[in-house]
MIRO-521337 format. One line per field, with one value per residue: residue in three letters; x, z, y of N, C-alpha, C in turn; residue number from 1. Coordinates in steps of 0.2 Angstrom, whole numbers. Layout:
code <- (ALA | ...)
nc1 <- (X | ...)
nc3 <- (Z | ...)
nc2 <- (Y | ...)
cac1 <- (X | ...)
cac3 <- (Z | ...)
cac2 <- (Y | ...)
cc1 <- (X | ...)
cc3 <- (Z | ...)
cc2 <- (Y | ...)
pos <- (NUM | ...)
This chain:
code <- (MET | GLY | ASN | ASP | GLY | GLY | SER | ILE | ALA | LYS | ARG | ASN | ASP | ILE | ILE | ASN | LEU | TYR | LYS | LYS | GLU | ALA | GLU | SER | ASN | ASN | ASN | TYR | GLU | ASP | ASP | PHE | THR | VAL | TYR | THR | ILE | CYS | LYS | LEU | SER | LYS | LYS | SER | LEU | ILE | ASP | LYS | PRO | ILE | VAL | SER | ASP | TYR | LYS | GLY | ASN | MET | PHE | LEU | LYS | GLU | GLU | ILE | ILE | ARG | PHE | LEU | ILE | ARG | LYS | GLY | TYR | LYS | THR | ASP | GLU | SER | PHE | SER | HIS | ILE | LYS | ASN | LEU | GLY | ASP | ILE | ILE | ASP | ILE | LYS | ALA | LYS | PHE | GLU | GLU | GLY | LYS | LEU | ILE | CYS | PRO | VAL | THR | LYS | ALA | SER | ASN | THR | PHE | ILE | TYR | SER | ARG | ASN | CYS | GLY | CYS | VAL | VAL | ASP | LYS | LYS | LEU | ILE | ASP | GLY | LEU | ILE | LYS | GLU | GLU | VAL | LEU | SER | CYS | PRO | ASN | CYS | ASP | LYS | ASP | LEU | GLU | LYS | VAL | ASP | ILE | VAL | VAL | ILE | ASN | ASN | ASP | LYS | ASN | ASN | ASP | LEU | ASN | TYR | GLU | GLU | LEU | LYS | SER | LYS | GLY | LEU | ASN | HIS | SER | LYS | LYS | PRO | LYS | LYS | SER | LYS | LYS | SER | LYS | ASP | SER | THR | SER | ASN | GLN | GLU | SER | THR | THR | ILE | LYS | ASP | SER | GLU | ARG | LYS | ARG | LYS | VAL | GLU | GLU | ASP | HIS | PRO | VAL | LYS | LYS | ILE | THR | LYS)
nc1 <- (-84 | -95 | -106 | -122 | -138 | -143 | -132 | -125 | -134 | -134 | -121 | -121 | -130 | -123 | -112 | -119 | -124 | -112 | -107 | -117 | -114 | -101 | -103 | -111 | -102 | -89 | -75 | -57 | -41 | -33 | -20 | -19 | -8 | 0 | -5 | -1 | 13 | 28 | 35 | 49 | 56 | 50 | 43 | 30 | 16 | 6 | -3 | 6 | 16 | 14 | 19 | 18 | 23 | 22 | 19 | 11 | 16 | 18 | 26 | 35 | 36 | 48 | 57 | 58 | 64 | 76 | 81 | 82 | 92 | 103 | 104 | 98 | 92 | 102 | 107 | 97 | 88 | 74 | 67 | 72 | 66 | 63 | 69 | 68 | 59 | 47 | 44 | 36 | 21 | 12 | 0 | -16 | -20 | -32 | -33 | -40 | -41 | -29 | -29 | -30 | -43 | -56 | -61 | -74 | -83 | -79 | -73 | -64 | -55 | -47 | -38 | -36 | -28 | -29 | -20 | -23 | -28 | -23 | -31 | -34 | -45 | -59 | -57 | -67 | -78 | -73 | -72 | -86 | -90 | -83 | -89 | -101 | -98 | -95 | -85 | -76 | -68 | -74 | -71 | -66 | -71 | -63 | -59 | -57 | -48 | -46 | -33 | -27 | -28 | -21 | -18 | -16 | -2 | 2 | -2 | -7 | -13 | -7 | 5 | 1 | -6 | 4 | 13 | 5 | 5 | 19 | 20 | 15 | 24 | 25 | 28 | 26 | 19 | 13 | 19 | 29 | 42 | 59 | 72 | 89 | 99 | 92 | 88 | 100 | 102 | 89 | 90 | 100 | 94 | 83 | 90 | 95 | 83 | 78 | 88 | 87 | 74 | 76 | 85 | 77 | 68 | 75 | 80 | 67 | 64 | 75 | 73 | 59 | 44 | 38 | 21 | 12 | 3 | -12)
nc3 <- (-6 | -13 | -17 | -23 | -16 | -25 | -31 | -20 | -15 | -26 | -25 | -12 | -15 | -24 | -17 | -7 | -15 | -19 | -7 | -3 | -13 | -10 | 3 | -1 | -9 | -3 | -6 | -7 | -15 | -20 | -15 | -3 | 4 | -4 | -2 | 11 | 13 | 13 | -1 | -2 | 9 | 13 | 25 | 37 | 33 | 41 | 52 | 52 | 47 | 30 | 14 | -4 | -21 | -38 | -46 | -38 | -28 | -12 | 3 | 19 | 28 | 35 | 30 | 17 | 19 | 24 | 13 | 4 | 11 | 10 | -4 | -12 | -24 | -34 | -36 | -35 | -47 | -48 | -41 | -45 | -48 | -37 | -30 | -22 | -9 | -15 | -24 | -17 | -8 | 7 | 12 | 17 | 24 | 28 | 39 | 43 | 53 | 48 | 34 | 20 | 19 | 11 | 18 | 17 | 9 | 15 | 10 | -3 | -18 | -26 | -26 | -25 | -23 | -19 | -25 | -20 | -7 | -1 | 3 | 4 | -6 | -12 | -28 | -38 | -32 | -34 | -48 | -51 | -46 | -54 | -66 | -65 | -64 | -52 | -43 | -30 | -15 | -8 | 5 | 12 | 6 | -1 | -16 | -32 | -45 | -61 | -65 | -53 | -48 | -42 | -45 | -33 | -32 | -46 | -62 | -79 | -81 | -71 | -76 | -87 | -81 | -73 | -83 | -88 | -77 | -77 | -89 | -86 | -78 | -65 | -51 | -43 | -31 | -35 | -34 | -41 | -52 | -49 | -56 | -63 | -56 | -44 | -40 | -34 | -23 | -16 | -14 | -5 | 6 | 8 | 11 | 24 | 31 | 30 | 37 | 49 | 53 | 54 | 64 | 75 | 75 | 80 | 92 | 99 | 99 | 107 | 118 | 124 | 128 | 143 | 149 | 160 | 174 | 183)
nc2 <- (40 | 43 | 35 | 31 | 26 | 16 | 10 | 6 | -4 | -13 | -17 | -24 | -34 | -41 | -46 | -53 | -63 | -70 | -74 | -84 | -93 | -97 | -103 | -114 | -121 | -124 | -126 | -128 | -124 | -139 | -141 | -131 | -126 | -118 | -105 | -102 | -102 | -94 | -88 | -85 | -90 | -101 | -102 | -102 | -91 | -88 | -77 | -67 | -52 | -48 | -47 | -43 | -45 | -39 | -50 | -57 | -66 | -71 | -65 | -67 | -52 | -49 | -57 | -52 | -40 | -44 | -50 | -38 | -31 | -39 | -38 | -48 | -48 | -48 | -60 | -70 | -75 | -78 | -68 | -56 | -44 | -38 | -25 | -14 | -5 | -1 | -10 | -19 | -23 | -20 | -33 | -38 | -52 | -65 | -79 | -94 | -109 | -113 | -110 | -99 | -87 | -79 | -63 | -59 | -68 | -79 | -91 | -98 | -102 | -96 | -81 | -63 | -47 | -29 | -15 | -3 | -5 | -17 | -28 | -45 | -55 | -64 | -70 | -72 | -65 | -52 | -52 | -52 | -40 | -31 | -34 | -29 | -16 | -11 | -3 | -5 | -10 | -25 | -28 | -17 | -6 | 4 | 13 | 5 | 0 | -8 | -10 | -11 | -23 | -38 | -55 | -68 | -78 | -78 | -73 | -70 | -58 | -50 | -47 | -39 | -28 | -23 | -18 | -8 | 1 | 4 | 10 | 22 | 27 | 22 | 12 | -5 | -2 | 9 | 21 | 35 | 30 | 30 | 41 | 36 | 44 | 49 | 36 | 31 | 39 | 37 | 23 | 22 | 28 | 20 | 8 | 12 | 13 | 0 | -7 | -1 | -5 | -19 | -19 | -14 | -24 | -35 | -30 | -30 | -43 | -49 | -42 | -42 | -33 | -32 | -35 | -25 | -30 | -26)
cac1 <- (-84 | -100 | -110 | -129 | -142 | -144 | -126 | -124 | -139 | -132 | -115 | -123 | -133 | -118 | -108 | -123 | -124 | -106 | -107 | -121 | -111 | -96 | -106 | -113 | -96 | -83 | -69 | -51 | -37 | -30 | -14 | -20 | -2 | 3 | -7 | 1 | 20 | 32 | 39 | 56 | 59 | 46 | 41 | 22 | 14 | 0 | -3 | 13 | 16 | 15 | 20 | 18 | 26 | 17 | 17 | 6 | 20 | 17 | 32 | 35 | 39 | 54 | 61 | 60 | 68 | 83 | 83 | 84 | 98 | 109 | 104 | 97 | 90 | 108 | 109 | 91 | 84 | 67 | 65 | 77 | 62 | 62 | 75 | 67 | 52 | 42 | 42 | 32 | 15 | 9 | -6 | -20 | -23 | -35 | -32 | -44 | -39 | -23 | -31 | -32 | -50 | -59 | -65 | -81 | -86 | -76 | -70 | -62 | -49 | -43 | -38 | -33 | -28 | -29 | -14 | -25 | -29 | -20 | -36 | -34 | -52 | -61 | -57 | -74 | -82 | -71 | -74 | -93 | -91 | -81 | -93 | -107 | -95 | -95 | -77 | -74 | -66 | -79 | -69 | -64 | -74 | -59 | -59 | -54 | -47 | -44 | -26 | -25 | -29 | -16 | -20 | -11 | 2 | 4 | -8 | -4 | -15 | -3 | 10 | -2 | -7 | 11 | 16 | 2 | 8 | 26 | 20 | 13 | 30 | 24 | 30 | 21 | 16 | 9 | 23 | 33 | 48 | 65 | 78 | 95 | 102 | 88 | 88 | 105 | 100 | 84 | 93 | 104 | 89 | 79 | 94 | 95 | 77 | 77 | 92 | 84 | 68 | 79 | 88 | 72 | 65 | 80 | 79 | 61 | 65 | 79 | 71 | 52 | 41 | 33 | 15 | 11 | -4 | -14)
cac3 <- (-12 | -17 | -20 | -21 | -13 | -29 | -32 | -13 | -15 | -31 | -22 | -7 | -18 | -27 | -11 | -4 | -20 | -19 | 0 | -3 | -17 | -6 | 8 | -4 | -13 | 1 | -9 | -8 | -20 | -18 | -11 | 0 | 7 | -8 | 1 | 18 | 14 | 11 | -7 | -2 | 15 | 14 | 32 | 37 | 33 | 46 | 57 | 52 | 42 | 24 | 8 | -10 | -27 | -44 | -48 | -33 | -23 | -5 | 7 | 26 | 27 | 38 | 25 | 11 | 22 | 24 | 6 | 2 | 15 | 7 | -11 | -15 | -31 | -38 | -36 | -35 | -53 | -47 | -37 | -47 | -49 | -31 | -29 | -16 | -5 | -20 | -27 | -13 | -5 | 12 | 11 | 23 | 23 | 34 | 40 | 48 | 53 | 44 | 27 | 18 | 17 | 10 | 24 | 15 | 7 | 20 | 6 | -10 | -20 | -30 | -22 | -27 | -18 | -23 | -24 | -16 | 0 | 1 | 6 | 0 | -6 | -17 | -35 | -41 | -30 | -37 | -55 | -51 | -45 | -59 | -72 | -64 | -64 | -45 | -42 | -24 | -12 | -4 | 12 | 16 | 2 | -5 | -23 | -35 | -53 | -64 | -65 | -46 | -46 | -42 | -43 | -29 | -36 | -53 | -67 | -85 | -81 | -67 | -80 | -91 | -76 | -71 | -89 | -88 | -72 | -79 | -95 | -83 | -74 | -58 | -49 | -41 | -26 | -38 | -33 | -47 | -53 | -49 | -61 | -61 | -51 | -38 | -37 | -29 | -16 | -13 | -12 | 2 | 11 | 10 | 15 | 31 | 34 | 31 | 42 | 56 | 54 | 56 | 71 | 79 | 76 | 84 | 99 | 102 | 100 | 112 | 125 | 124 | 133 | 148 | 151 | 168 | 176 | 189)
cac2 <- (37 | 46 | 30 | 32 | 21 | 11 | 7 | 2 | -10 | -18 | -20 | -28 | -40 | -45 | -49 | -58 | -69 | -74 | -77 | -90 | -98 | -99 | -107 | -120 | -124 | -123 | -130 | -125 | -128 | -145 | -139 | -125 | -123 | -113 | -99 | -101 | -102 | -88 | -90 | -84 | -94 | -107 | -102 | -101 | -84 | -87 | -72 | -63 | -47 | -51 | -42 | -46 | -42 | -38 | -56 | -61 | -70 | -69 | -66 | -64 | -45 | -49 | -61 | -48 | -35 | -47 | -50 | -32 | -29 | -43 | -37 | -54 | -48 | -48 | -67 | -74 | -73 | -78 | -62 | -51 | -38 | -34 | -21 | -9 | -6 | 1 | -16 | -24 | -20 | -24 | -35 | -40 | -59 | -68 | -86 | -98 | -116 | -115 | -109 | -92 | -87 | -72 | -61 | -57 | -74 | -84 | -96 | -97 | -106 | -91 | -74 | -57 | -41 | -23 | -11 | 3 | -6 | -23 | -33 | -51 | -57 | -69 | -67 | -73 | -59 | -46 | -52 | -51 | -33 | -27 | -35 | -24 | -9 | -8 | -3 | -4 | -16 | -28 | -28 | -10 | -1 | 9 | 13 | -1 | 0 | -15 | -10 | -12 | -30 | -43 | -61 | -71 | -84 | -76 | -73 | -66 | -51 | -47 | -44 | -33 | -23 | -20 | -15 | -2 | 5 | 6 | 15 | 29 | 29 | 20 | 5 | -9 | 1 | 15 | 27 | 36 | 27 | 35 | 41 | 33 | 48 | 49 | 30 | 29 | 42 | 33 | 16 | 23 | 30 | 14 | 4 | 14 | 12 | -7 | -9 | 1 | -10 | -25 | -18 | -13 | -31 | -39 | -28 | -32 | -51 | -50 | -38 | -41 | -28 | -36 | -31 | -24 | -32 | -23)
cc1 <- (-90 | -105 | -117 | -132 | -142 | -138 | -124 | -128 | -136 | -125 | -116 | -126 | -128 | -114 | -112 | -123 | -118 | -104 | -111 | -117 | -105 | -98 | -108 | -107 | -90 | -77 | -63 | -46 | -34 | -25 | -15 | -14 | 1 | 1 | -5 | 9 | 23 | 36 | 46 | 59 | 56 | 43 | 33 | 21 | 8 | 1 | 3 | 12 | 18 | 15 | 19 | 21 | 20 | 15 | 12 | 9 | 19 | 23 | 31 | 39 | 46 | 59 | 63 | 65 | 76 | 86 | 85 | 91 | 104 | 109 | 103 | 95 | 96 | 109 | 103 | 87 | 77 | 64 | 69 | 73 | 61 | 68 | 74 | 60 | 46 | 40 | 38 | 26 | 13 | 2 | -9 | -23 | -26 | -35 | -37 | -42 | -34 | -24 | -32 | -39 | -51 | -63 | -72 | -85 | -85 | -73 | -69 | -56 | -44 | -43 | -34 | -32 | -28 | -23 | -16 | -26 | -25 | -24 | -35 | -42 | -53 | -61 | -63 | -78 | -80 | -73 | -82 | -94 | -89 | -86 | -99 | -105 | -96 | -88 | -75 | -72 | -72 | -78 | -69 | -68 | -70 | -60 | -55 | -54 | -45 | -36 | -23 | -25 | -23 | -18 | -14 | -8 | 2 | -2 | -5 | -7 | -11 | 2 | 7 | -3 | -1 | 14 | 12 | 4 | 15 | 25 | 18 | 19 | 29 | 26 | 25 | 16 | 12 | 13 | 28 | 40 | 54 | 69 | 84 | 98 | 99 | 88 | 94 | 104 | 95 | 86 | 96 | 99 | 85 | 84 | 95 | 89 | 76 | 82 | 90 | 78 | 71 | 82 | 83 | 69 | 69 | 80 | 73 | 61 | 69 | 77 | 63 | 49 | 37 | 27 | 14 | 4 | -5 | -17)
cc3 <- (-17 | -20 | -18 | -18 | -18 | -30 | -26 | -13 | -20 | -28 | -17 | -10 | -21 | -22 | -8 | -8 | -19 | -12 | 0 | -7 | -14 | -1 | 5 | -8 | -9 | 0 | -9 | -13 | -16 | -13 | -8 | 3 | 3 | -6 | 8 | 19 | 10 | 5 | -7 | 3 | 16 | 21 | 31 | 37 | 38 | 51 | 58 | 47 | 36 | 19 | 2 | -16 | -33 | -47 | -44 | -29 | -16 | -1 | 14 | 25 | 30 | 33 | 19 | 13 | 22 | 17 | 3 | 5 | 11 | -1 | -15 | -22 | -36 | -40 | -37 | -41 | -52 | -45 | -39 | -48 | -43 | -28 | -23 | -13 | -10 | -24 | -23 | -10 | 1 | 11 | 17 | 21 | 29 | 34 | 45 | 47 | 48 | 36 | 26 | 16 | 15 | 16 | 23 | 14 | 12 | 17 | -1 | -12 | -25 | -27 | -26 | -22 | -22 | -21 | -19 | -9 | 3 | 3 | 1 | 0 | -12 | -24 | -39 | -39 | -33 | -45 | -56 | -50 | -51 | -65 | -71 | -63 | -56 | -42 | -35 | -20 | -8 | 3 | 15 | 12 | -1 | -12 | -26 | -42 | -55 | -64 | -58 | -44 | -47 | -40 | -39 | -33 | -43 | -57 | -73 | -84 | -76 | -71 | -84 | -87 | -74 | -77 | -89 | -83 | -74 | -85 | -92 | -78 | -67 | -57 | -46 | -36 | -28 | -36 | -39 | -47 | -53 | -55 | -58 | -55 | -44 | -35 | -32 | -23 | -12 | -10 | -5 | 8 | 13 | 13 | 22 | 34 | 35 | 36 | 49 | 58 | 57 | 63 | 76 | 81 | 81 | 91 | 103 | 103 | 106 | 119 | 124 | 129 | 137 | 150 | 158 | 169 | 182 | 194)
cc2 <- (40 | 41 | 32 | 26 | 15 | 7 | 3 | -4 | -15 | -21 | -25 | -35 | -44 | -49 | -54 | -65 | -73 | -77 | -84 | -95 | -101 | -104 | -114 | -124 | -122 | -127 | -125 | -128 | -134 | -145 | -132 | -122 | -118 | -106 | -97 | -101 | -97 | -91 | -89 | -89 | -100 | -108 | -101 | -93 | -83 | -82 | -68 | -57 | -50 | -45 | -46 | -42 | -41 | -44 | -60 | -65 | -67 | -70 | -64 | -57 | -45 | -52 | -56 | -42 | -38 | -48 | -44 | -30 | -33 | -42 | -44 | -54 | -49 | -56 | -72 | -72 | -73 | -72 | -56 | -44 | -35 | -31 | -16 | -9 | -4 | -5 | -21 | -20 | -24 | -26 | -38 | -47 | -62 | -76 | -89 | -106 | -118 | -114 | -102 | -92 | -79 | -69 | -59 | -64 | -80 | -91 | -95 | -101 | -102 | -84 | -69 | -52 | -35 | -19 | -5 | 1 | -12 | -29 | -39 | -54 | -62 | -66 | -67 | -67 | -53 | -46 | -50 | -43 | -29 | -28 | -30 | -17 | -6 | -9 | -1 | -10 | -19 | -28 | -22 | -4 | 5 | 8 | 8 | 0 | -6 | -15 | -12 | -19 | -34 | -50 | -65 | -77 | -84 | -77 | -69 | -59 | -47 | -43 | -38 | -27 | -19 | -16 | -8 | 3 | 8 | 11 | 22 | 31 | 27 | 13 | 1 | -6 | 8 | 22 | 28 | 33 | 32 | 35 | 38 | 37 | 48 | 42 | 28 | 33 | 39 | 27 | 17 | 24 | 24 | 9 | 5 | 12 | 4 | -9 | -7 | -3 | -16 | -25 | -18 | -20 | -35 | -37 | -30 | -39 | -52 | -47 | -37 | -37 | -32 | -31 | -31 | -25 | -29 | -28)
pos <- (1 | 2 | 3 | 4 | 5 | 6 | 7 | 8 | 9 | 10 | 11 | 12 | 13 | 14 | 15 | 16 | 17 | 18 | 19 | 20 | 21 | 22 | 23 | 24 | 25 | 26 | 27 | 28 | 29 | 30 | 31 | 32 | 33 | 34 | 35 | 36 | 37 | 38 | 39 | 40 | 41 | 42 | 43 | 44 | 45 | 46 | 47 | 48 | 49 | 50 | 51 | 52 | 53 | 54 | 55 | 56 | 57 | 58 | 59 | 60 | 61 | 62 | 63 | 64 | 65 | 66 | 67 | 68 | 69 | 70 | 71 | 72 | 73 | 74 | 75 | 76 | 77 | 78 | 79 | 80 | 81 | 82 | 83 | 84 | 85 | 86 | 87 | 88 | 89 | 90 | 91 | 92 | 93 | 94 | 95 | 96 | 97 | 98 | 99 | 100 | 101 | 102 | 103 | 104 | 105 | 106 | 107 | 108 | 109 | 110 | 111 | 112 | 113 | 114 | 115 | 116 | 117 | 118 | 119 | 120 | 121 | 122 | 123 | 124 | 125 | 126 | 127 | 128 | 129 | 130 | 131 | 132 | 133 | 134 | 135 | 136 | 137 | 138 | 139 | 140 | 141 | 142 | 143 | 144 | 145 | 146 | 147 | 148 | 149 | 150 | 151 | 152 | 153 | 154 | 155 | 156 | 157 | 158 | 159 | 160 | 161 | 162 | 163 | 164 | 165 | 166 | 167 | 168 | 169 | 170 | 171 | 172 | 173 | 174 | 175 | 176 | 177 | 178 | 179 | 180 | 181 | 182 | 183 | 184 | 185 | 186 | 187 | 188 | 189 | 190 | 191 | 192 | 193 | 194 | 195 | 196 | 197 | 198 | 199 | 200 | 201 | 202 | 203 | 204 | 205 | 206 | 207 | 208 | 209 | 210 | 211 | 212 | 213 | 214)
């Protein structure tokens, strides 16, 4: 990333400041279950592969795969914007004692993730870093742009950032949007990929690999 010693020190100072604040104010949203339940299936997200859309909704990855296979976007108006794999991003969420927590500050009641890395972290911490123009993820240190930020469970800025990406011809996962002609071809390829993933998952469930103990 090319950070010099001064910028690294500033970054560490900001992170330590928000860590102390989180320790002294360890409050969660009153209904913390909004961060632990799949918006599509209402099943628990804890310790499962999770994806998210540009609105900041969190889903079980397997449920979104099923949603795409059955083309649920044609009948479910709430998620009609999720038409292919480019409309979702794998995110990295940390849970402790049944609650979503920031892996850096260990507590928060508002979360964001970055499109570049998928790390789910404390929004206050990110706001502090951006204010000081320290543009890197506090969890993995990958580059961070304002347009990459998605607030969990919707926020008006999510729409603004997404519109900016669309104006550049990019989708939620920052990949080029397909033309109508290439969309049909890509859709068929994605359908095959999704079905293969679902088939593999079912095989693994029906025939779990037994570990060999010495």
